[in-house]
C-alpha positions as CSV (number, residue, x, y, z in Angstrom):
1,M,-17.8,15.1,9.2
2,N,-18.5,11.6,9.8
3,N,-15.5,9.4,10.6
4,P,-15.4,6.6,8.0
5,F,-12.8,4.7,10.0
6,T,-13.6,1.8,12.4
7,F,-12.4,1.9,16.0
8,E,-9.2,-0.1,15.3
9,E,-8.6,2.0,12.2
10,T,-8.9,5.2,14.1
11,N,-6.4,4.0,16.7
12,V,-3.8,3.1,13.9
13,L,-4.4,6.6,12.4
14,C,-3.8,8.3,15.7
15,I,-0.5,6.6,16.1
16,Y,0.8,7.2,12.6
17,R,-1.0,10.5,11.7
18,G,1.2,13.1,10.2
19,E,0.7,16.8,9.5
20,T,-0.9,15.9,6.1
21,K,-2.7,13.0,4.5
22,Q,0.4,12.3,2.3
23,E,2.7,12.1,5.4
24,T,0.1,9.9,7.2
25,E,0.0,7.5,4.1
26,N,3.8,7.5,3.9
27,A,4.0,6.6,7.6
28,L,1.6,3.9,7.2
29,R,3.4,2.4,4.2
30,E,6.7,2.5,5.9
31,M,5.2,0.7,9.0
32,R,3.5,-1.9,6.8
33,E,6.9,-2.8,5.1
34,L,8.2,-3.8,8.6
35,L,5.5,-6.1,9.4
36,T,6.2,-9.9,9.6
37,E,4.0,-12.8,8.3
38,E,2.7,-13.2,12.0
39,E,1.3,-9.7,11.8
40,Q,-1.2,-10.4,9.0
41,E,-4.1,-8.8,10.9
42,L,-2.3,-5.5,11.3
43,R,-1.2,-5.7,7.7
44,E,-4.9,-6.1,6.7
45,L,-6.0,-3.2,9.2
46,T,-3.3,-1.0,7.6
47,D,-4.5,-1.9,4.1
48,S,-8.0,-1.0,5.0
49,V,-6.9,2.4,6.4
50,L,-4.9,3.2,3.2
51,Q,-7.8,2.2,1.0
52,K,-10.1,4.7,2.9
53,L,-7.4,7.3,2.9
54,A,-7.0,7.0,-0.8
55,V,-10.5,8.2,-1.6
56,L,-10.5,10.8,1.2
57,S,-9.8,14.4,0.1
58,D,-7.1,16.4,1.8
59,E,-9.8,18.7,3.2
60,A,-11.7,15.9,4.6
61,F,-8.6,14.4,6.2
62,G,-7.9,17.7,7.8
63,G,-11.2,17.8,9.2
64,L,-11.1,14.4,10.8
65,E,-11.5,14.4,14.6
66,L,-9.4,11.4,15.7
67,H,-9.4,10.5,19.4
68,P,-7.5,7.4,20.4
69,D,-9.2,5.0,22.8
70,F,-6.6,2.3,23.6
71,D,-8.6,1.0,26.6
72,E,-11.7,-0.5,24.6
């Protein structure tokens, strides 16, 4: 399966990924609620990830091969 997520989105997913798509969405929403106004870029990035997750099936989510690359 092709990964529909950008490099930055993939790294966010690697940090907040749960066992299921729903757990991942919940973790991202919880994190987003804690963001300050100064963290607008991370808020937008999180929103983008959540939008892409919303249209992704549970099966497709389970098939994602997410590998963080924090050095790029």
